[in-house]
N, C-alpha and C positions, 0 to 999 in steps of 0.2 A: 401346780405348775401349768401355765397356760400353753395350750397346744400351738405349735408353730403354724403360721399361715404363710404359705409359699407365694412368691411373686406371680407365679403362673402354674397352670396345670402341668405344662411340659417340664418345668423345673422339678416339681414334686415327683412326677412319675418316673423321670429319668434317674432320680436319686435312689430309687428302691431296688432291692435285690430280692428275687423270689426263688424258692426251690419247690418245684412241683413234684409230688410223689404219688405213686399208685402201688398198692400191694395186691397180689393174688395169694389166696390162702386156702387151706384145706377146709375151713369153716369160719364161722363168725365169732367164736369165743376164744380170745387170746390166751385164756387159762389152759385150754385143752387142745387148741388147733395151732397149726404152724404155717409160716410163710413159705410159699413155693416160688414166688417171683417178686422182684422189686424193680420198679422203673423210676428213675429220678432225673430231673432236668433243671438246669440253672437258667434263669432269665436275668440278664443285666442290660441296662440301657434299652429296655423293651425289646430285647432280642434273645432268642434261645442261643446260649453260648456253649453249652456242654450238656451231655447226657450220658447216663450209665444204665446198664441193664444187668440184673443178676438173676440167674436161675438158682434156686436154693434147694438143697436136699432136706426134706422135712423129717426124714427118719420115721415116717409113718405112711400108711396107705393114703393115696389120694382118692377121695370118694368119686364114684362114677359121675355124679351130677357136676362135680368140679371139673373133671376131665372133659366132659361134654361142653361145659361152659367156656373153658379156657383153651382146650386142646392140649393141655400139659399132661403128659403121662409119666408113669414111674420111670420108664426108660430115658425120659428127657432129663431127669434130675438125679438119677442114682449116682452119678459121678460128679455132681455139682458140689460146691462147698456148703458146709453147714452155716446156719445164720451167724453163729458166734465167730466164724472165720472172716466174715465180711462186714459185720455190724459197725466196727470202728471206721471203716472206709465210708459207709453210708452216713454215719453221724458227722464225720469230718466234711463230707460233701455238702451236707445240709448247712453246716456252719451257723451263722447268725441271720440267715435269710428268713424272709417271711415264708412260712410253709403253706403250700397251696395243694388242695386236692378237690376232686369233684364230690367227695363225700367224707369230709374231715371227721365226722362223728364215728366213722369206721377206721379209716387209715391211721390217724394219729393215735387214738387210744390203743389200737392193736400194736403199733410200733412201740409205744411206751410200755405196753404190757410185756413185750419181748425184752426190752431193756431192763425192766424190773427183774424178770426171771434170770437175766444174766448178771444181775447185781451191778448194773451200770446206771449213771444218771439219766433221767428221762429228758426228752427235749422240751424246752419251755418257750420255744419261739412263738411269735405272733402267728396267727392262723387265719387263712381266708378259704372259705368253701365256695367254689364256683357254682355249686348247686343252689345254695342259699342266696348267693349274689344274683343268680338268674331270677329267683322268685321275688327279690326286691325290685329288680330292674323291669321285670315283665310280670306284674302281679296276677294277671288273669291266666297265666300259662298253666295248662293242666298236666303237662308232663315235662320234666326238666332233666330227663336222663341224658347221659353224655352223647349217645348215638343220635337222639332227636335234635339236640342242640347243634351237633356237628352238621347234621343235614340242613338245618335252618340257616346256618351261617356259612355253609359251603366249606366246612373244614374236613380235610381228609382223615378218615378213621376206618382204616381197612380191616384191622384185627381187633374188634372189641373184646374186652376181657383178657387182653395181654398187657402186662404192666406198662411197658415202655410206650406202647401204642396209645393206651388210655392216658398216660401222663402227657404224651405229646399233644393229644387232642385237647386235654384240659389246659395245657399251656397256651395253645392257640386260641382257645375260648377266652382265657384270661387276657391275652394280648388284644383280642377284639374288644373286650370290655374296657381295657385301658385306653384304647382309641376313643371309645364313647365317652369315658370320663374326661378326656382332654376336651372333646367337643362341648361337654357339659360344664367345663371350667371348674373342676374339682380343685380345691386348694388346701385341704386338710387331710392328713393320713387317716384320721378317724372316719372320714366320709367313705373311705374305701372299704372299711369293715362293715359299715352300716349304711349302705346307699339307698336310704328310703326317703320318701316325701319330697324329693327334689330331683332325683336322677332317673326316674322311670322313663322308659324309652318311648312311651306313647304320649308323653305330655311335656309341656314347658310352662314355666311360670315367669311372667314378665312384670317387673316392678315399674311403678309410675315414673321412677327416675330414668328409666330407659326410653320412655315416651312411645308414642304411637308409631314412630318410624320402625322400631323393632317389631312391633305387632304386625305391621304391614309387610315387612320383609319376611317374617316367619310364615305368615299366611301365603305369601307369594311362592314360598318354597314347597308348599304342601299340595300334592296332586291327588289326595283322597279325602273323603269326608272327615270332618272334625267337629268338635263342640267347643264353643267359646264361652267362658264364664267370666263375668266382670264383677269384681269385688270392690266395695267402697270402704269407708272408714269402719273400723271394728269388724271387718270381715263380712259385712252385710252384702248379700248377693244382689246386684243391681240388674243383671240380665243373664240369661242362658240362651244360647242360640246355636242350633245345628247349622253347619255350613256345608253344602254339598260340593261346591267347587271353589275352595279357598284361593287357589292360585289365579282364578279368574275374577273373584269377587273382592279381592283384598282392598281395593280403593273404596268401594262402596261401603264395606264394613268399617273402614277407617273413618269415613265421613260420619257414619252413624255413631261411632264411639266418641267423636269430638264433643258430643252433647253430654257426656258423662264426666263426673268428677270421680275418678277411680284411683285405687291404690295398687291393685294387682289385676292382671288378666291371665287366666289359665286357658291354655289351648290343649285340647286332648284329641288324639286320633280316635275315631270310632268305627272304622271299617265301613259296614253298611250304613247308609244315611239314616235308615229307620232306627238304628240303635241310638243315634243322636236324638231322634224324636222321642224315643222312650226315655232317655236321660232327661231331656227337657221336661217332659210330662211329670216325671217322678220328683223333680226338684223345683218346679215352677211355683209351688205354693210358698217357697221360701223368699220369693221376690216381693218387695213391698208393692202395694196396689198401684202407686203412681208410676212405677216403672214397668209393670206388666203390660199395660196398654201400649207403651212405646214399642216394646218388642213385638207384640202381635201386629200392630199397624205396619211395622217395618216388614215383617214376613208377608203380610197380605199384599203390600205394595210391590214387594220384590217378586213374589210368586202369585200373579193374578190367575189362579187355577180354578177350574170348576169345582163345585162342592161334591163331596162323596159321602153323603149321609148314610148310605147302606153298606159301606165298605166292610164293616165289622160283621155283617150278616153273610157276606159272600165267602168268607174263609173260616175254617176251623183252626188250622195251624199253618204257619209259614216258617220255612227253614231257609237259612241263608248263611254264607260263610262269615265266620267271626273275623275280627281283625288279625288274630294270630294264625299263622300258617297251620293248616291241618285241623283247625277247630271250626265248629259250626254253632249257630244259635237257633233254637226253636222258640217261636212265640205262640202262645195259646190265645185264641180269640174267644174261647169259651168262658174264660175267667181272666179278662183283660186287665191285669194289674202289673205293677212294677216287678212282682215276684213270679208271674206266670211265664217264665222263660227259663231256658236251660242251655248252658254251654256244654258241648260234648265233642268228642273226637269220633270220627267214623272211619273204619268199622269197629274200632276198639271198644266203643261205648254203645254198641248196637242194642244190647240188652237193657242198659240203663235208659236209653232213649225210649225204647218201647214201653218200659214201665212208667216213664213220665207221661207219655201220650195216653196210655190206658188210664192212668191215675186221674188225669185231667178230664177224660171222657166220663169216667165213673162218677167223679164229683159233680160234673155237669148234669148227668142223668139222675143221680140219686139225691144229692144234697140241694142242687139248684133247680131240680124238677124241670130240666130242659130250658131254663131261662138263662141267657147270657148275662154275665156281670161285666160292666164296663166302667173303669175308673180312669176317666180323662178329665183334667181340669176344665170346668165349664167354659170359661172364657177362651180356652185354648183349643177346644174341641174341633171347631170348623177348620181352622188352619192346619191342625194336626192331621185330620183325616184327608184333607186335600193334598198335603205334602206326602203323606204315606202312600196314597193312591198313585200320585205322580211318580214316586220312586219305583213302585212295582211295575208301572208301565214303561218307564224309561229304560230299564234293563231287566226284562222278564227272565232272562237266562240265569240271573243271579239268585232266583228264588224258586223254592219248591212249595207249592200250595197244596195242602192236604185236607180231605174231608174225613169225618169220623168213620164213615163206612169203610174207607180204604184201610184204616188202621185196625179196625175190628175184623177185617177179612183174614181168615186163618192162613191164607197163602202169604200174607205180609208183602205183597208186591210193591207196596209203597217204598220199601227199602231199596228197590231198584232205582227209583227216582233219586233217592238220596245218594246212592252209589254213583250215579251218573253226575250229579252235582259235585261230589267229592273228587271226581276225576277231572271234570272240565273246569271247575272253579276252586281248585284246592288251595291256591295261594294268590288270590286276586290283588291283595294289598301289599305283598312283598314285605310284610312285617314279621320279625323285627329287623330284617336286613335294612329296610327303609324305616327310619325312625326320626323322632324329633330330638 
């Protein structure tokens, strides 16, 4: 049976009913552990319409770590109903709604495990996990826990690990995503369950049927660096171009694109402009020869910058904020390839970062015998280095430049520079709140 295609995103999303659920339990195994709290909310017409909260007597001790995590103690639940006394009310509340949780692989199997033990039918509702949805919509995100997502989107979440508070935060995150799905013109229910390859928040795909007007309007709306990829027939890449100020350069880019016979144009936010340069360098080899020169000539004419042939010798590592709030990128100039970079969170990944830096230095000193390896497409090298150098000088506060000796110093004082960057430039791109 063919899936229904709705007339509009609004019509589709308004037609759906959701029930958001969160469980707090004495442990992770539904065979041996018990529920101590249930929070459930209904969403209808894209509004929270009803909510319920149940404290449950588990008839067993609540482990200390669970008490610390949730704040729920034996005295809070000893006079509460047992699960069998409220399970029918919970299942009735769920009804035929789409079940939503921030970790459906835990909450739904646990609930069904309880229902099986009580010899009741399990719930067979369609399921959406906002955690997995987050990873589809924001592929490079390193942490998608509910508290972090609430912080990013400005969602109130005052009592983490309390069932109704977690359910409320999950519901508000889902509502935020439904807004985005409407902006992205979702028209099939199935796209809601598997929102990949079309609905990522950092990119947009424009078909030739929409024309250059839409390309220009999209670029006009972007006030941070992006990368534009042009595809011709059979998916052949005709050009890849990093754009530092798309809202200022949209007309110039439009004029350039008029010379192409294209089928699709992909626009992707890249945060720091240098990330766009890296992306171009990594993929430039895929562009047919006759189009490579057009792109290079355009960049040289647009950016008549002085050459920077010694740039790669002046730095060992450069660290800059990643597109995603709270994440950072480190680029190695010792082994300058597409893969000599790392995305990390600071200070959460301080140890991982240090291991990466030391690993790069050891490889440079032992395997490369102190000789830098540089992999930049030959015909692209001059313009790449000039643009890279210009980006560093245009906003020096956006970058931390490190030398090997600073990293090998036992005091690790280089971490103080990164900490300062993480405070002053924690969220320069306002992503994913600001998205395509």
